[in-house]
TIFIMI-441101 format. One line per 3 residues: their letters; for each residue y, z, x of N, C-alpha, C, O. Coordinates in steps of 0.05 Angstrom, whole numbers. Layout:
REM TIFIMI-441101
a = Y Z X Y Z X Y Z X Y Z X ~ ...
This chain:
REM TIFIMI-441101
mlk = 188 -30 310 160 -22 309 149 -21 282 125 -24 276 ~ 168 -15 265 159 -13 236 156 -41 224 146 -43 201 ~ 164 -63 238 160 -88 229 133 -102 238 128 -124 230
vpe = 116 -87 255 91 -97 263 73 -104 244 63 -127 246 ~ 66 -88 223 47 -91 203 52 -119 190 34 -135 187 ~ 77 -123 182 85 -145 166 82 -172 180 73 -193 171
qai = 93 -167 206 90 -192 227 60 -200 231 52 -223 230 ~ 44 -179 235 16 -187 241 3 -199 214 -13 -217 217 ~ 10 -191 189 1 -201 166 8 -229 159 -8 -246 149
qcf = 33 -233 165 48 -260 162 31 -280 181 25 -302 172 ~ 23 -273 206 11 -288 224 -15 -293 215 -25 -316 218 ~ -29 -274 205 -60 -281 191 -54 -299 169 -68 -319 167
eel = -36 -294 153 -33 -313 129 -28 -343 138 -40 -362 127 ~ -11 -347 159 -5 -373 165 -30 -386 179 -34 -410 176 ~ -45 -371 193 -67 -385 204 -91 -385 186 -110 -398 195
tet = -95 -371 162 -114 -373 146 -109 -388 118 -127 -395 103 ~ -83 -391 115 -74 -402 90 -82 -384 66 -90 -395 45 ~ -79 -357 68 -89 -342 46 -65 -319 44 -48 -315 61
rvs = -69 -306 20 -47 -284 17 -58 -258 18 -79 -254 5 ~ -46 -235 35 -57 -210 37 -45 -189 19 -21 -187 16 ~ -62 -175 7 -52 -151 -7 -63 -126 5 -84 -127 17
cyv = -50 -104 2 -58 -80 13 -58 -54 -5 -38 -47 -17 ~ -81 -41 -8 -86 -18 -26 -79 6 -4 -96 15 11 ~ -54 13 -6 -47 36 13 -56 64 5 -54 71 -18
htp = -66 79 26 -78 101 20 -64 127 38 -71 150 33 ~ -45 121 58 -32 141 73 0 133 75 8 109 75 ~ 16 155 76 44 149 74 55 132 94 75 119 87
ift = 45 130 119 58 115 137 57 84 132 77 70 138 ~ 35 74 119 33 48 112 50 44 85 58 21 79 ~ 55 64 72 72 60 49 98 49 57 107 30 45
qal = 112 61 78 137 53 88 136 22 103 155 6 104 ~ 112 19 113 114 -11 126 102 -33 106 108 -57 109 ~ 87 -26 88 74 -47 67 81 -42 37 65 -47 20
kyr = 102 -33 33 108 -24 3 110 -48 -16 106 -43 -40 ~ 113 -71 -8 112 -93 -27 89 -112 -23 92 -135 -32 ~ 67 -105 -9 46 -118 -6 23 -112 -29 2 -101 -25
ihn = 31 -121 -54 17 -115 -79 1 -143 -86 7 -166 -78 ~ -18 -135 -100 -40 -159 -109 -24 -175 -132 -27 -167 -155 ~ -11 -193 -130 6 -208 -148 0 -240 -152 16 -254 -165
nrt = -23 -250 -142 -28 -275 -144 -25 -285 -174 -33 -271 -193 ~ -14 -309 -177 -8 -317 -203 -37 -317 -221 -38 -307 -243 ~ -57 -329 -209 -84 -332 -222 -95 -302 -227 -104 -297 -249
cse = -94 -285 -211 -104 -259 -214 -87 -244 -235 -96 -229 -252 ~ -59 -250 -232 -42 -239 -254 -51 -244 -282 -53 -226 -299 ~ -58 -269 -286 -65 -280 -312 -92 -263 -322 -95 -255 -345
vkq = -110 -260 -304 -134 -244 -311 -128 -216 -319 -138 -204 -339 ~ -110 -205 -301 -103 -173 -306 -89 -170 -333 -91 -148 -344 ~ -73 -191 -345 -63 -188 -368 -83 -182 -391 -74 -170 -411
nfg = -108 -190 -390 -123 -184 -409 -150 -163 -400 -164 -150 -415 ~ -151 -165 -372 -174 -149 -364 -169 -130 -340 -186 -125 -322 ~ -144 -119 -342 -131 -101 -321 -146 -79 -317 -146 -68 -295
amc = -163 -67 -339 -178 -43 -332 -202 -49 -317 -213 -33 -302 ~ -211 -73 -320 -235 -85 -304 -226 -87 -275 -241 -80 -257 ~ -203 -96 -270 -196 -103 -246 -192 -74 -229 -200 -72 -206
tsf = -180 -56 -243 -178 -29 -231 -205 -16 -223 -209 -6 -201 ~ -224 -19 -243 -248 -7 -239 -263 -20 -214 -274 -6 -197 ~ -262 -48 -213 -274 -60 -194 -261 -55 -164 -276 -52 -144
dcl = -237 -54 -162 -225 -49 -137 -222 -19 -128 -228 -12 -106 ~ -212 -3 -148 -204 26 -142 -231 45 -144 -234 63 -128 ~ -250 41 -163 -274 53 -167 -294 41 -148 -312 56 -140
gfc = -292 17 -141 -311 5 -126 -303 6 -94 -313 22 -79 ~ -287 -9 -86 -282 -16 -60 -263 8 -46 -267 16 -23 ~ -244 17 -60 -228 37 -47 -243 66 -47 -237 83 -31
rda = -262 68 -65 -278 93 -67 -300 91 -45 -308 111 -32 ~ -309 67 -43 -337 65 -27 -331 50 -1 -350 41 11 ~ -306 47 8 -297 35 32 -316 39 55 -320 21 71
wki = -327 61 59 -344 72 82 -369 57 83 -382 54 104 ~ -377 45 58 -400 33 59 -397 3 71 -417 -9 78 ~ -373 -8 74 -368 -34 86 -351 -36 110 -331 -51 112
peg = -359 -18 130 -340 -16 153 -334 -45 169 -313 -48 183 ~ -351 -62 166 -346 -91 175 -334 -107 156 -331 -131 162 ~ -326 -99 135 -315 -116 113 -336 -132 95 -360 -128 98
cvk = -327 -149 77 -346 -162 59 -329 -186 47 -306 -190 53 ~ -343 -199 30 -334 -220 13 -340 -210 -16 -362 -200 -22 ~ -320 -212 -32 -323 -202 -62 -318 -226 -81 -305 -245 -75
lch = -332 -223 -105 -327 -241 -127 -320 -224 -149 -335 -206 -157 ~ -296 -228 -159 -287 -209 -186 -302 -221 -208 -315 -242 -207 ~ -298 -206 -230 -309 -210 -255 -302 -239 -266 -314 -250 -284
agi = -278 -250 -251 -270 -276 -262 -277 -300 -243 -266 -322 -243 ~ -297 -292 -226 -307 -310 -209 -287 -318 -184 -291 -339 -172 ~ -267 -303 -178 -250 -306 -157 -258 -293 -132 -264 -269 -133
lew = -259 -307 -109 -265 -300 -84 -242 -289 -66 -220 -299 -62 ~ -252 -264 -54 -231 -252 -34 -246 -238 -11 -267 -226 -14 ~ -235 -242 13 -245 -223 34 -235 -195 33 -213 -190 23
vfp = -251 -177 44 -242 -148 40 -247 -135 65 -269 -139 76 ~ -229 -119 77 -234 -104 100 -219 -76 96 -196 -75 89 ~ -233 -55 101 -219 -26 102 -213 -17 126 -231 -15 143
vmr = -188 -10 132 -174 0 155 -180 31 154 -166 45 138 ~ -199 44 170 -208 69 171 -207 82 194 -211 70 215 ~ -200 111 192 -195 126 219 -209 155 211 -201 170 194
dgk = -231 161 226 -242 186 225 -256 189 197 -260 211 186 ~ -264 166 186 -278 165 160 -260 165 134 -267 164 111 ~ -234 165 143 -212 165 120 -202 140 115 -195 129 137
llc = -198 124 93 -188 100 89 -158 104 88 -146 120 73 ~ -149 87 104 -114 85 110 -104 62 91 -84 66 77 ~ -118 41 91 -111 21 70 -134 -2 68 -148 -8 88
llt = -136 -12 47 -155 -36 42 -141 -59 41 -122 -63 26 ~ -151 -78 59 -139 -104 58 -157 -124 43 -182 -123 44 ~ -142 -141 29 -156 -161 15 -140 -189 19 -116 -190 19
agi = -155 -212 23 -144 -234 29 -158 -257 11 -182 -258 6 ~ -139 -274 2 -151 -295 -17 -126 -311 -25 -104 -308 -13 ~ -133 -330 -47 -158 -329 -63 -171 -354 -60 -158 -374 -54
rrp = -193 -356 -64 -211 -379 -64 -232 -384 -85 -242 -364 -96 ~ -241 -405 -92 -267 -407 -106 -292 -406 -85 -291 -414 -62 ~ -313 -395 -97 -337 -389 -77 -348 -421 -71 -343 -440 -86
pek = -363 -421 -49 -369 -446 -42 -395 -455 -57 -410 -438 -65 ~ -399 -483 -60 -421 -490 -81 -448 -478 -72 -465 -474 -89 ~ -452 -473 -45 -479 -464 -40 -481 -435 -38 -499 -424 -26
gip = -460 -420 -52 -460 -391 -50 -452 -379 -23 -445 -393 -4 ~ -452 -351 -22 -440 -337 -1 -467 -325 13 -485 -313 1 ~ -466 -329 41 -491 -321 55 -492 -290 57 -473 -278 64
pel = -516 -279 52 -519 -253 50 -512 -234 74 -512 -210 72 ~ -507 -248 95 -500 -232 120 -468 -224 117 -458 -206 130 ~ -453 -239 97 -426 -230 93 -425 -208 70 -404 -203 58
lpi = -447 -195 66 -447 -174 46 -433 -180 20 -417 -164 12 ~ -438 -203 6 -426 -210 -16 -430 -185 -38 -451 -173 -42 ~ -406 -180 -51 -405 -160 -73 -395 -172 -98 -371 -178 -99
taq = -409 -175 -119 -401 -186 -145 -399 -169 -167 -417 -153 -174 ~ -376 -170 -181 -375 -154 -205 -397 -160 -227 -404 -182 -234 ~ -409 -134 -239 -430 -135 -255 -420 -150 -282 -435 -166 -293
erv = -399 -144 -290 -386 -155 -314 -375 -183 -310 -365 -187 -289 ~ -376 -200 -325 -364 -230 -322 -348 -234 -345 -356 -226 -367 ~ -324 -248 -343 -307 -259 -363 -305 -286 -361 -312 -299 -341
hpp = -292 -298 -387 -285 -325 -384 -259 -328 -366 -239 -317 -373 ~ -260 -343 -344 -239 -342 -325 -217 -363 -335 -222 -381 -352 ~ -191 -359 -323 -173 -379 -328 -180 -403 -313 -201 -403 -301
dls = -164 -425 -313 -171 -450 -301 -167 -445 -271 -146 -439 -261 ~ -190 -447 -257 -190 -441 -227 -191 -469 -210 -193 -469 -186 ~ -189 -495 -227 -190 -517 -211 -167 -520 -189 -172 -534 -168
pvr = -139 -507 -192 -123 -510 -172 -130 -493 -150 -116 -496 -129 ~ -151 -473 -151 -154 -456 -131 -172 -469 -109 -193 -479 -115 ~ -166 -469 -86 -184 -483 -63 -212 -469 -61 -214 -445 -61
ras = -233 -486 -58 -259 -479 -55 -264 -469 -25 -257 -484 -6 ~ -274 -447 -20 -280 -438 7 -303 -456 20 -323 -462 8 ~ -299 -463 46 -324 -474 59 -340 -452 71 -330 -430 73
qee = -367 -459 78 -383 -439 93 -371 -430 118 -374 -406 124 ~ -358 -444 134 -347 -439 158 -322 -422 153 -317 -404 169 ~ -305 -427 133 -281 -412 128 -290 -383 122 -277 -365 132
lfr = -313 -378 105 -320 -351 97 -324 -332 122 -316 -309 122 ~ -336 -345 142 -341 -329 170 -314 -324 184 -307 -302 193 ~ -301 -348 185 -278 -348 204 -255 -328 189 -240 -313 202
tle = -254 -330 164 -229 -312 152 -239 -284 154 -223 -266 161 ~ -262 -278 148 -271 -246 154 -266 -239 180 -252 -219 183 ~ -274 -250 199 -271 -244 226 -239 -241 233 -230 -222 246
alr = -226 -258 224 -194 -257 228 -183 -233 215 -165 -220 225 ~ -195 -225 187 -185 -201 175 -193 -176 191 -179 -156 191 ~ -215 -176 204 -226 -152 220 -206 -147 242 -197 -125 249
qlg = -199 -173 254 -177 -168 278 -152 -164 266 -138 -152 282 ~ -140 -168 244 -118 -159 231 -119 -130 227 -100 -116 232 ~ -145 -119 216 -149 -90 212 -145 -73 237 -133 -52 239
arl = -157 -86 256 -157 -71 285 -130 -68 295 -123 -48 307 ~ -112 -89 290 -83 -88 298 -70 -68 283 -56 -52 296 ~ -74 -66 256 -59 -48 239 -70 -19 248 -52 -2 251
llw = -95 -13 254 -102 12 262 -91 22 288 -84 46 292 ~ -89 4 305 -75 7 331 -44 16 326 -34 37 336 ~ -31 0 312 -6 6 300 -2 36 292 15 51 301
yek = -20 42 273 -20 68 260 -27 92 280 -16 114 276 ~ -43 88 299 -48 112 317 -25 110 335 -18 133 340 ~ -11 90 348 14 94 360 36 109 345 51 126 355
mir = 37 102 319 55 116 302 52 146 300 71 161 299 ~ 25 154 299 17 183 294 23 195 317 33 218 316 ~ 17 182 346 20 197 368 49 192 379 55 201 401
ddf = 66 179 366 97 174 377 90 163 405 102 170 425 ~ 68 142 407 65 128 431 77 103 436 64 83 441 ~ 104 105 434 117 79 439 144 85 453 151 109 452
pps = 159 69 465 186 73 476 205 80 451 201 71 429 ~ 225 99 458 247 106 437 258 81 428 262 77 404 ~ 265 62 446 279 39 442 266 19 421 279 2 410
dls = 239 25 417 226 7 395 232 15 367 225 1 347 ~ 245 38 364 252 48 338 282 55 337 291 69 356 ~ 298 46 318 322 55 315 323 85 304 302 95 294
red = 346 99 307 347 125 301 342 126 270 329 146 263 ~ 349 111 253 344 110 226 314 108 222 303 125 208 ~ 302 88 235 273 84 229 258 109 240 238 117 228
rir = 266 121 260 250 145 271 253 168 251 234 182 246 ~ 277 171 240 281 193 219 264 187 192 253 206 181 ~ 262 164 183 246 154 163 216 157 167 200 166 150
lli = 209 150 192 180 153 199 173 181 199 151 188 190 ~ 190 201 211 182 228 211 178 240 184 160 256 177 ~ 200 230 168 195 241 140 174 231 125 162 245 110
nre = 169 206 130 149 195 114 120 203 124 102 203 108 ~ 116 211 149 92 218 157 88 244 149 64 252 148 ~ 108 261 141 100 289 130 106 289 103 110 311 93
ask = 110 266 88 116 271 59 100 285 43 110 299 26 ~ 74 283 47 56 300 31 53 330 40 38 346 28 ~ 68 337 64 65 363 75 94 382 69 112 374 54
qmt = 93 401 81 118 418 74 139 410 98 145 425 116 ~ 149 388 95 171 378 114 198 392 108 208 390 85 ~ 209 404 125 236 415 122 253 405 140 245 392 160
lkk = 281 410 136 303 402 151 303 412 179 309 399 199 ~ 295 435 179 290 452 204 266 439 223 268 437 247 ~ 244 432 210 222 417 225 233 390 236 231 385 260
lag = 243 374 217 257 349 228 277 352 251 279 335 269 ~ 293 377 249 312 377 270 298 387 298 309 385 320 ~ 275 396 296 258 406 319 247 379 331 247 375 355
eih = 238 360 313 225 336 323 244 316 338 236 301 355 ~ 270 318 329 291 301 342 309 319 363 327 308 376 ~ 304 345 366 316 360 385 345 363 379 361 360 397
lsp = 353 368 351 381 374 345 381 398 327 361 408 317 ~ 406 408 323 409 431 303 406 422 275 414 400 269 ~ 395 438 256 393 428 225 420 421 219 420 400 205
srt = 442 429 223 467 422 210 473 389 222 479 371 207 ~ 468 388 251 476 364 259 454 339 247 460 315 245 ~ 430 349 242 406 330 234 413 324 206 410 301 198
ahl = 422 344 190 431 337 162 453 316 165 450 297 149 ~ 473 316 182 492 299 180 483 271 193 493 251 184 ~ 466 270 212 455 249 221 436 234 198 437 209 194
vre = 421 249 184 406 233 165 426 219 145 422 196 139 ~ 447 231 135 464 222 120 479 198 127 484 180 112 ~ 487 199 155 502 178 170 486 156 170 495 134 164
ttg = 459 159 178 443 135 183 428 123 161 422 99 163 ~ 420 140 138 406 126 118 423 128 91 412 120 71 ~ 447 139 90 462 139 65 449 157 45 454 153 21
esf = 429 177 53 418 192 34 418 223 46 418 226 70 ~ 419 245 29 412 270 40 383 271 51 367 254 45 ~ 377 293 66 349 297 74 332 304 48 310 295 47
sdl = 343 319 27 324 325 6 320 300 -11 298 297 -22 ~ 341 281 -15 334 259 -27 315 236 -14 300 221 -26 ~ 320 237 13 302 217 28 272 229 25 253 216 18
lmr = 272 255 30 243 267 27 232 261 0 209 252 -2 ~ 246 265 -20 237 262 -47 228 231 -53 209 225 -68 ~ 247 211 -38 238 184 -46 214 176 -34 200 159 -45
nrl = 208 187 -9 185 180 4 159 189 -10 139 175 -12 ~ 162 214 -19 139 227 -34 134 211 -61 110 208 -69 ~ 156 200 -75 152 187 -98 142 161 -94 126 151 -110
eya = 149 148 -73 136 122 -63 106 118 -59 90 102 -68 ~ 104 141 -40 74 146 -33 54 151 -59 31 142 -62 ~ 70 168 -77 55 176 -104 51 153 -118 30 151 -131
adl = 68 132 -118 66 105 -133 43 93 -123 27 83 -139 ~ 38 91 -94 20 75 -84 -11 88 -90 -31 73 -91 ~ -11 113 -93 -37 128 -97 -41 124 -128 -64 125 -136
lkn = -24 121 -142 -29 116 -171 -40 89 -177 -55 85 -196 ~ -31 72 -163 -41 44 -164 -67 38 -151 -83 21 -160 ~ -70 54 -129 -93 45 -111 -117 65 -111 -137 60 -96
tir = -115 84 -126 -135 104 -126 -139 114 -157 -122 108 -174 ~ -160 127 -163 -167 140 -191 -165 169 -191 -174 182 -209 ~ -150 181 -169 -146 207 -169 -130 217 -191 -110 204 -197
pvs = -137 238 -204 -119 250 -227 -90 251 -218 -83 255 -195 ~ -73 247 -237 -44 251 -233 -37 279 -220 -20 281 -202 ~ -53 302 -231 -47 329 -219 -53 330 -190 -37 341 -175
aia = -79 316 -181 -79 314 -155 -63 301 -137 -58 310 -115 ~ -53 278 -145 -34 264 -133 -7 279 -130 5 278 -108 ~ 1 293 -149 23 311 -147 23 330 -124 42 334 -109
fdc = -1 341 -122 -10 360 -101 -7 346 -73 7 356 -55 ~ -20 323 -69 -26 309 -46 2 303 -36 6 304 -12 ~ 22 296 -52 49 285 -47 70 309 -44 94 305 -39
gfg = 58 334 -46 78 355 -38 95 368 -62 115 382 -58 ~ 85 361 -86 99 373 -110 86 400 -118 61 403 -116 ~ 100 416 -126 90 445 -134 74 444 -156 56 460 -157
saa = 78 426 -177 66 423 -201 66 398 -212 83 382 -204 ~ 48 391 -230 44 363 -242 71 360 -264 82 338 -266 ~ 80 379 -276 102 377 -293 125 370 -276 140 352 -284
nfh = 130 381 -253 153 375 -238 151 347 -224 172 334 -220 ~ 128 337 -218 122 312 -207 127 293 -230 142 274 -225 ~ 117 296 -252 121 278 -276 152 273 -283 160 250 -287
rmf = 169 295 -283 195 296 -287 211 280 -265 226 262 -272 ~ 206 286 -239 217 271 -218 212 241 -215 229 225 -208 ~ 183 237 -222 178 206 -223 191 190 -243 201 168 -238
rky = 191 202 -269 207 187 -290 235 184 -285 247 163 -293 ~ 248 205 -271 274 202 -267 282 179 -245 302 164 -246 ~ 264 178 -227 266 157 -205 260 129 -212 275 110 -205
ygi = 238 126 -228 226 100 -232 233 93 -263 230 70 -270 ~ 242 112 -280 245 104 -307 219 99 -324 221 90 -346 ~ 196 106 -313 171 105 -328 152 131 -320 158 145 -302
tpl = 133 135 -333 116 159 -328 95 147 -306 90 123 -303 ~ 82 170 -291 61 165 -273 38 147 -284 29 128 -272 ~ 31 155 -310 11 138 -325 15 108 -328 -2 90 -325
acr = 44 106 -335 57 78 -339 53 62 -311 45 39 -311 ~ 59 77 -290 61 64 -264 30 54 -260 25 30 -256 ~ 10 73 -263 -17 65 -258 -21 42 -274 -35 26 -262
rsl = -15 35 -297 -23 13 -314 -9 -14 -305 -17 -36 -311 ~ 14 -8 -289 29 -33 -283 17 -48 -256 31 -48 -235 ~ -7 -58 -257 -24 -63 -236 -12 -81 -215 -16 -77 -191
srp = 2 -103 -224 12 -127 -209 39 -129 -206 50 -150 -197 ~ 53 -108 -213 83 -106 -208 96 -88 -189 90 -64 -189 ~ 113 -98 -171 126 -74 -156 140 -57 -170 146 -64 -192
lfr = 148 -34 -162 163 -14 -176 190 -8 -165 192 -5 -140 ~ 208 -8 -178 236 -9 -169 249 18 -187 241 23 -210 ~ 268 32 -175 282 47 -188 304 30 -207 317 12 -199
kag = 304 41 -232 324 25 -247 355 25 -239 367 46 -232 ~ 366 2 -240 395 4 -230 412 21 -247 409 20 -272 ~ 430 37 -234 445 54 -249 432 80 -253 447 97 -261
rpa = 409 86 -248 394 107 -253 398 128 -231 393 121 -208 ~ 406 155 -235 413 172 -211 388 178 -197 367 183 -210 ~ 390 179 -167 368 190 -153 360 216 -159 372 230 -174
psg = 334 224 -146 326 250 -152 342 273 -158 338 288 -177 ~ 362 275 -137 378 299 -139 410 289 -145 429 304 -140 ~ 413 265 -155 437 257 -162 456 239 -140 479 231 -143
ekg = 439 236 -117 454 222 -91 448 191 -97 430 182 -111 ~ 468 177 -84 463 149 -85 445 141 -57 438 157 -40 ~ 440 115 -58 426 105 -34 396 97 -39 383 85 -22
vrt = 384 106 -64 357 99 -67 353 69 -72 372 54 -74 ~ 327 62 -73 318 33 -75 321 26 -102 313 40 -120 ~ 333 0 -106 340 -14 -132 328 -40 -129 322 -50 -107
ppd = 325 -53 -152 310 -81 -153 331 -100 -136 355 -98 -138 ~ 318 -118 -121 334 -140 -105 344 -158 -125 336 -161 -148 ~ 367 -171 -111 375 -194 -130 356 -214 -136 340 -221 -119
s = 356 -225 -162 336 -247 -163 351 -276 -163 338 -296 -164
C-alpha cells in the first residue's frame, strides 16, 4: 500500500516522458515520497546561481497560493523552463504539490486556458537546446494526466487516513511506520500506538524494535525530523513554527536534534534545495540507537 504513490508516479512518467517532483506538505506523503525532490540537471545548474529565486517562485508562489490553481497550470520559471503543476489538496489544505517536466515552451506560446504563470524576473538560462520543446497537444495532454495522478494520490491519502484497506495490504512494519508517521506532528505515545494495534505497551515496544530495528522513541523522532526536513525545503514557514508543527517543545531542542541527526542545521537544510538529505554515516541516531537512514551505496 505504501508503494502506491511511487508506482502511480512511475506510470505517469513513462507515459508522459517527464520527471515528477513533489513538494510535500503532510507527514503521510513524507514516508511515501521522501526521495521525490526537484533535481533535474538543467534545473540544478540554474539553482547553483539563482537558488533563492527558485525558492521564491515555488514556495512563495505555488505552495503558498496553491488554492488559486485547483485545476493545475503550466509555469515558466525565470530561466524559461516549462513545467506542469498540480496541487493535491483536501479540505483547502495543500497535501503536496506535483510538478512534471521539463520542457522548452512551444514556439506559439502557452494557451491562456492552461493558466500560464511566468516568473517576473528573468535570468540568462543555461543551454536549453537539449531540452525537448513541448507541443501544443502535449501541453493539454500532460496537464490532464497530472490531474489524474493527483486524483490517484488523493484517493490513496484518504484511504491511509481512514485505514480503509485490508490488513494484508500493509506489513506489520509498514502499519507501525504509518501510524507513527501519521501522528508525527502530534503527541503520539507508545500507549497510543499500542491502542491502535491492540497490544500492550510493553509488547508494542518489543514489536517496534523487532520489526523496524529501532526503538519507538527513535522511530518517532526520525519521522518528525524527516517531516521537518520536507517543510524546510517546501515551505517558507519560520523554523520555530516548523519545530512546533513537528511536535518539538522548543526551537532550540529542534535545532539540536536536527543537527545531531543530519549533521547540518535546519537553515542549511533549507538552502540545500536540490539535494536529498541523509544522516551522516557513523553519526548516532537521535537517542543513540542504530537503524536510522544513512546514504545509499553509490
